[in-house]
VOBA-1610 file (N, C-alpha, C; in pm, whole numbers, padded with zeros to 5 digits, always signed):
BEGIN
Unk+01029-01611-00430Unk+00946-01514-00398Unk+01042-01400-00427Unk+00979-01305-00419Unk+01045-01165-00415Unk+01045-01099-00306Unk+01108-01049-00247Unk+01090-00953-00110Unk+01192-00781-00153Unk+01102-00675-00059Unk+01236-00611-00010Unk+01224-00561+00125Unk+01318-00496+00141Unk+01403-00514+00307Unk+01354-00319+00336Unk+01275-00247+00376Unk+01305-00141+00405Unk+01331-00112+00604Unk+01413-00021+00579Unk+01515-00001+00742Unk+01496+00177+00747Unk+01477+00191+00897Unk+01479+00330+00959Unk+01531+00338+01062Unk+01627+00490+01095Unk+01611+00509+01206Unk+01566+00706+01181Unk+01550+00759+01288Unk+01502+00853+01308Unk+01623+01001+01297Unk+01720+00950+01338Unk+01853+01064+01333Unk+01976+01039+01289Unk+02045+01103+01262Unk+02178+01101+01208Unk+02256+00983+01295Unk+02223+01009+01431Unk+02372+00967+01481Unk+02263+00820+01492Unk+02190+00777+01470Unk+02145+00631+01482Unk+02212+00546+01334Unk+02198+00396+01347Unk+02249+00354+01211Unk+02151+00226+01206Unk+02091+00176+01064Unk+02005+00080+01028Unk+02076-00060+00977Unk+02204-00046+01023Unk+02252-00135+00979Unk+02233-00253+01037Unk+02204-00285+01161Unk+02129-00369+01220Unk+02025-00469+01205Unk+01940-00376+01140Unk+01810-00365+01122Unk+01807-00484+00973Unk+01881-00415+00893Unk+01864-00460+00733Unk+01957-00594+00749Unk+02026-00589+00825Unk+02141-00717+00804Unk+02064-00839+00914Unk+01994-00838+00996Unk+01874-00894+01041Unk+01790-00984+00953Unk+01733-00842+00879Unk+01625-00872+00787Unk+01697-00949+00633Unk+01815-00919+00652Unk+01876-01031+00512Unk+01850-01151+00541Unk+01951-01199+00663Unk+01977-01294+00743Unk+01857-01380+00712Unk+01718-01319+00763Unk+01569-01397+00740Unk+01557-01411+00601Unk+01560-01342+00537Unk+01511-01362+00414Unk+01617-01510+00334Unk+01748-01501+00397Unk+01818-01592+00346Unk+01749-01730+00394Unk+01718-01770+00536Unk+01646-01829+00591Unk+01539-01870+00536Unk+01450-01810+00440Unk+01330-01842+00442Unk+01341-01858+00256Unk+01480-01802+00218Unk+01505-01823+00101Unk+01455-01730+00010Unk+01433-01644+00055Unk+01360-01518-00094Unk+01469-01479-00127Unk+01388-01425-00250Unk+01522-01305-00298Unk+01482-01177-00289Unk+01590-01078-00221Unk+01591-00960-00232Unk+01585-00907-00325Unk+01522-00857-00348Unk+01540-00728-00505Unk+01555-00612-00496Unk+01556-00563-00373Unk+01616-00408-00351Unk+01604-00408-00147Unk+01640-00264-00137Unk+01684-00258-00022Unk+01658-00079+00020Unk+01578-00055+00131Unk+01556+00116+00121Unk+01594+00090+00265Unk+01687+00245+00291Unk+01715+00247+00416Unk+01736+00418+00403Unk+01681+00448+00520Unk+01691+00660+00526Unk+01675+00671+00669Unk+01726+00763+00715Unk+01721+00842+00829Unk+01634+00957+00883Unk+01548+00939+00875Unk+01442+01065+00884Unk+01296+01009+00985Unk+01254+01098+01078Unk+01184+01070+01128Unk+01044+01043+01093Unk+01002+00883+01173Unk+00891+00820+01158Unk+00735+00899+01149Unk+00739+01009+01200Unk+00638+01092+01188Unk+00630+01202+01106Unk+00693+01212+01047Unk+00642+01272+00879Unk+00535+01236+00856Unk+00500+01302+00704Unk+00426+01222+00604Unk+00500+01156+00538Unk+00435+01038+00445Unk+00510+00963+00368Unk+00550+01054+00287Unk+00514+01148+00209Unk+00570+01240+00088Unk+00690+01300+00149Unk+00696+01310+00262Unk+00828+01357+00300Unk+00951+01275+00360Unk+00943+01161+00323Unk+00995+01068+00341Unk+01058+00989+00189Unk+01176+01043+00149Unk+01182+00961-00009Unk+01245+00867-00066Unk+01301+00790+00042Unk+01319+00628+00034Unk+01149+00542+00082Unk+01117+00582+00174Unk+00932+00498+00153Unk+00908+00532+00042Unk+00868+00642-00004Unk+00822+00654-00135Unk+00871+00592-00238Unk+01062+00579-00232Unk+01098+00514-00356Unk+01021+00361-00376Unk+01031+00320-00239Unk+01047+00162-00194Unk+00852+00169-00232Unk+00816+00244-00212Unk+00652+00195-00273Unk+00582+00224-00445Unk+00676+00285-00458Unk+00709+00305-00631Unk+00764+00193-00671Unk+00874+00114-00625Unk+00933-00006-00660Unk+00875-00100-00676Unk+00793-00113-00558Unk+00725-00230-00475Unk+00631-00297-00638Unk+00561-00146-00690Unk+00425-00148-00746Unk+00420-00208-00907Unk+00565-00189-00974Unk+00603-00154-01032Unk+00711-00314-01072Unk+00746-00402-01037Unk+00879-00481-00965Unk+00794-00588-00964Unk+00698-00692-00969Unk+00602-00730-00929Unk+00677-00820-00757Unk+00695-00704-00673Unk+00739-00765-00564Unk+00660-00832-00449Unk+00649-00962-00389Unk+00610-01005-00311Unk+00557-00963-00147Unk+00649-00930-00123Unk+00692-00878+00041Unk+00752-00794+00075Unk+00740-00686+00193Unk+00788-00624+00212Unk+00866-00637+00362Unk+00994-00650+00351Unk+01054-00668+00507Unk+01075-00619+00590Unk+01003-00580+00733Unk+01053-00437+00782Unk+01103-00495+00976Unk+01195-00402+01005Unk+01236-00471+01174Unk+01101-00447+01277Unk+01025-00343+01244Unk+00912-00327+01346Unk+00850-00245+01273Unk+00692-00202+01325Unk+00601-00159+01297Unk+00624+00017+01263Unk+00685+00022+01345Unk+00748+00193+01420Unk+00854+00213+01307Unk+00901+00148+01244Unk+00967+00155+01096Unk+00938+00231+01007Unk+00799+00171+01003Unk+00702+00181+00878Unk+00642+00338+00859Unk+00630+00360+01015Unk+00630+00500+01077Unk+00480+00497+01214Unk+00539+00666+01280Unk+00476+00621+01421Unk+00342+00743+01340Unk+00288+00755+01237Unk+00156+00852+01187Unk+00077+00743+01185Unk-00033+00692+01261Unk-00151+00602+01201Unk-00198+00605+01087Unk-00227+00724+01062Unk-00299+00764+00904Unk-00194+00722+00810Unk-00077+00766+00818Unk+00006+00748+00701Unk+00055+00576+00720Unk+00049+00511+00850Unk+00076+00344+00835Unk-00034+00295+00758Unk-00122+00321+00774Unk-00251+00271+00748Unk-00268+00286+00579Unk-00212+00427+00544Unk-00173+00457+00399Unk-00153+00368+00350Unk+00035+00295+00355Unk+00109+00208+00306Unk+00065+00102+00304Unk+00049+00066+00430Unk-00061-00118+00461Unk-00166-00128+00338Unk-00245-00048+00340Unk-00384-00030+00234Unk-00287-00053+00089Unk-00158+00062+00064Unk-00143+00051-00083Unk-00066-00078-00098Unk+00005-00177-00016Unk+00065-00268-00020Unk-00068-00386-00051Unk-00135-00386+00043Unk-00259-00487+00010Unk-00366-00479-00096Unk-00371-00339-00167Unk-00411-00348-00257Unk-00355-00409-00414Unk-00206-00385-00376Unk-00153-00445-00487Unk-00067-00630-00465Unk-00171-00682-00354Unk-00128-00817-00273Unk+00026-00798-00258Unk+00084-00707-00229Unk+00213-00719-00141Unk+00180-00714+00044Unk+00257-00837+00076Unk+00227-00863+00280Unk+00351-00738+00291Unk+00335-00687+00413Unk+00376-00672+00495Unk+00456-00763+00601Unk+00542-00767+00618Unk+00642-00881+00711Unk+00701-00783+00850Unk+00671-00767+00979Unk+00710-00738+01080Unk+00791-00784+01155Unk+00899-00834+01175Unk+00997-00917+01200Unk+00963-00948+01349Unk+01002-00802+01388Unk+00973-00838+01579Unk+00832-00863+01664Unk+00707-00908+01548Unk+00600-00945+01607Unk+00573-01071+01509Unk+00662-01109+01423Unk+00647-01247+01328Unk+00523-01226+01281Unk+00463-01108+01233Unk+00300-01124+01203Unk+00336-01035+01044Unk+00208-01069+00982Unk+00213-01039+00837Unk+00089-00943+00795Unk+00047-00871+00693Unk-00067-00845+00664Unk-00131-00902+00550Unk-00096-01020+00497Unk-00167-01094+00450Unk-00146-01256+00420Unk-00185-01335+00368Unk-00208-01462+00358Unk-00160-01507+00254Unk-00102-01593+00174Unk-00042-01682+00079Unk-00161-01650-00022Unk-00272-01650+00025Unk-00428-01634-00062Unk-00408-01474-00154Unk-00315-01396-00079Unk-00352-01243-00104Unk-00493-01239+00006Unk-00485-01246+00080Unk-00670-01198+00197Unk-00617-01166+00306Unk-00648-01058+00332Unk-00605-00986+00425Unk-00567-01046+00596Unk-00506-01046+00689Unk-00536-01114+00794Unk-00564-01040+00881Unk-00680-01101+00972Unk-00792-00986+00993Unk-00688-00964+01136Unk-00630-01050+01248Unk-00583-01022+01367Unk-00456-00926+01326Unk-00372-00959+01268Unk-00233-00911+01201Unk-00273-00748+01192Unk-00405-00744+01105Unk-00450-00583+01080Unk-00462-00516+01201Unk-00580-00613+01292Unk-00626-00559+01418Unk-00455-00537+01503Unk-00416-00553+01535Unk-00263-00573+01633Unk-00198-00442+01529Unk-00196-00430+01412Unk-00126-00251+01370Unk-00201-00175+01378Unk-00291-00188+01363Unk-00426-00028+01434Unk-00360+00011+01583Unk-00343-00108+01663Unk-00336-00148+01787Unk-00237-00074+01858Unk-00110-00130+01760Unk+00058-00052+01748Unk+00085+00084+01730Unk+00021+00118+01615Unk+00034+00249+01535Unk-00036+00340+01651Unk-00121+00322+01683Unk-00230+00405+01797Unk-00138+00414+01916Unk-00088+00361+01955Unk+00007+00363+02081Unk+00163+00444+02047Unk+00200+00360+01963Unk+00296+00441+01935Unk+00287+00643+01881Unk+00180+00634+01823Unk+00164+00795+01766Unk+00105+00861+01958Unk+00065+00738+02058Unk+00002+00850+02181Unk+00168+00887+02249Unk+00245+00745+02222Unk+00351+00772+02324Unk+00434+00891+02245Unk+00450+00945+02120Unk+00476+01052+02036Unk+00475+01166+02082Unk+00307+01202+02125Unk+00234+01304+02150Unk+00262+01294+02333Unk+00316+01199+02398Unk+00293+01239+02543Unk+00435+01305+02566Unk+00533+01242+02450Unk+00683+01292+02503Unk+00693+01452+02392Unk+00615+01502+02307Unk+00621+01609+02263Unk+00573+01737+02350Unk+00437+01690+02421Unk+00398+01735+02574Unk+00485+01764+02640Unk+00525+01673+02677Unk+00654+01695+02807Unk+00741+01791+02775Unk+00770+01802+02660Unk+00881+01858+02580Unk+00862+01994+02587Unk+00726+02016+02544Unk+00698+02158+02539Unk+00667+02227+02694Unk+00603+02129+02801Unk+00552+02174+02967Unk+00738+02176+02984Unk+00833+02123+02949Unk+01007+02146+03024Unk+01035+02295+02960Unk+00949+02310+02851Unk+01051+02448+02753Unk+00953+02581+02811Unk+00776+02558+02856Unk+00738+02660+02904Unk+00774+02701+03018Unk+00810+02582+03133Unk+00853+02572+03264Unk+01019+02687+03255Unk+01066+02624+03152Unk+01196+02699+03152Unk+01210+02885+03159Unk+01161+02881+03002Unk+01082+03001+03006Unk+01041+03089+03113Unk+00951+03040+03188Unk+00843+03119+03353Unk+01005+03157+03403Unk+01084+03038+03394Unk+01225+03074+03518Unk+01292+03176+03431Unk+01261+03237+03320Unk+01372+03340+03285Unk+01491+03306+03131Unk+01437+03143+03106Unk+01522+03145+03052Unk+01500+03169+02891Unk+01625+03110+02805Unk+01539+03157+02678Unk+01608+03010+02595Unk+01498+02976+02472Unk+01544+02848+02385Unk+01543+02890+02227Unk+01572+02805+02130Unk+01587+02865+02020Unk+01708+02923+01952Unk+01746+02952+01852Unk+01869+02970+01828Unk+01908+03163+01842Unk+02017+03146+01877Unk+02104+03278+01936Unk+02064+03397+01861Unk+02026+03502+01899Unk+01991+03655+01825Unk+02077+03693+01747Unk+01999+03716+01644Unk+02089+03739+01527Unk+02125+03659+01412Unk+02109+03516+01451Unk+02137+03387+01412Unk+02037+03349+01269Unk+02108+03362+01183Unk+01946+03318+01061Unk+02036+03271+00874Unk+02021+03209+00897Unk+02085+03188+00722Unk+02027+03275+00630Unk+02152+03348+00570Unk+02064+03427+00417Unk+02034+03344+00329Unk+01968+03406+00209Unk+01917+03335+00091Unk+02060+03253+00076Unk+02186+03348+00055Unk+02342+03290-00057Unk+02342+03166-00003Unk+02331+03183+00115Unk+02397+03052+00214Unk+02330+02958+00156Unk+02178+02925+00169Unk+02114+02852+00179Unk+02100+02791+00035Unk+02113+02880-00053Unk+02161+02873-00190Unk+02293+02732-00242Unk+02437+02812-00137Unk+02553+02747-00161Unk+02536+02604-00081Unk+02480+02606+00015Unk+02443+02524+00114Unk+02363+02379+00029Unk+02261+02369-00061Unk+02201+02278-00115Unk+02213+02338-00234Unk+02355+02316-00331Unk+02371+02336-00506Unk+02312+02217-00564Unk+02310+02107-00506Unk+02228+02000-00591Unk+02086+02003-00565Unk+02023+02052-00490Unk+01890+02094-00511Unk+01836+02186-00612Unk+01916+02297-00597Unk+01913+02406-00682Unk+01967+02384-00833Unk+02054+02315-00889Unk+02121+02211-00990Unk+01947+02175-01054Unk+01879+02102-00985Unk+01799+01982-01000Unk+01634+02084-01030Unk+01654+02189-00955Unk+01523+02255-00975Unk+01534+02335-01103Unk+01627+02399-01122Unk+01667+02442-01271Unk+01659+02366-01395Unk+01701+02239-01340Unk+01679+02130-01459Unk+01515+02172-01508Unk+01387+02197-01327Unk+01272+02136-01439Unk+01186+02072-01360Unk+01269+01986-01256Unk+01211+01869-01180Unk+01176+01906-01115Unk+00979+01821-01057Unk+00938+01822-00931Unk+00927+01855-00817Unk+00930+01908-00753Unk+00964+01932-00589Unk+00982+01760-00506Unk+00896+01699-00572Unk+00855+01526-00514Unk+00979+01464-00563Unk+00985+01481-00688Unk+01127+01447-00795Unk+01274+01495-00687Unk+01281+01593-00705Unk+01426+01645-00641Unk+01429+01628-00490Unk+01315+01540-00399Unk+01342+01513-00266Unk+01403+01354-00245Unk+01335+01287-00392Unk+01382+01140-00383Unk+01495+01153-00446Unk+01558+01239-00514Unk+01702+01214-00550Unk+01822+01290-00447Unk+01771+01393-00371Unk+01884+01456-00286Unk+01808+01383-00122Unk+01731+01359-00110Unk+01717+01299+00033Unk+01653+01441+00133Unk+01624+01536+00068Unk+01643+01663+00157Unk+01469+01702+00156Unk+01424+01754+00234Unk+01298+01760+00314Unk+01184+01856+00214Unk+01092+01807+00239Unk+00989+01947+00144Unk+00991+02091+00159Unk+01014+02094+00282Unk+01026+02203+00323Unk+01101+02291+00257Unk+01240+02263+00261Unk+01344+02267+00204Unk+01363+02311+00047Unk+01335+02166-00002Unk+01286+02211-00127Unk+01215+02350-00172Unk+01121+02344-00126Unk+01013+02454-00153Unk+01046+02589-00106Unk+01123+02609-00026Unk+01212+02729-00013Unk+01286+02744-00112Unk+01386+02633-00155Unk+01478+02695-00239Unk+01430+02749-00403Unk+01277+02646-00389Unk+01245+02660-00537Unk+01210+02805-00521Unk+01181+02894-00418Unk+01087+03027-00403Unk+01223+03115-00418Unk+01311+03097-00376Unk+01434+03155-00418Unk+01506+03173-00539Unk+01454+03065-00601Unk+01540+03116-00725Unk+01416+03089-00827
//
């Protein structure tokens, strides 16, 4: 059975090594053939199109006869309920099961039929994850508002702003690919930069 591994962490100070190693160990235990490993550091709240490695993984499994995607936990696929369900539906439509290790559940059975229990659990788990994200965001906003009312200031210091020349220099790789005529999505995949950054640089040039 051919499988791929998808690991994700939200910040640059976190490490996805443990996720990948434990999934590799599981694959060895089950005698699976790991044909691809996709790892990235990006917020799970972003849209799928803004997550280069996830998009690369989806393209890969659709064209390489992959049977299963292994991930450590559902939140690694994403914290946006709609985007997670979009990914799972795409995998289901291509008869590719998603295995979630920390809950030991799969989206499809051996006959490529949807597992109704896992489907129900996934909808509940993604909804709870998104609710937690929203609650945290509201708490942060409330804290900022209270700080501002007390006379505090948040955000960048006055006068701080990267000019066009600095941005073009900092992201030479993006500029080079854009000048070659590559699409924004393709440049995102190749460089790992966000759609906002690539679009801004495209506007500059």
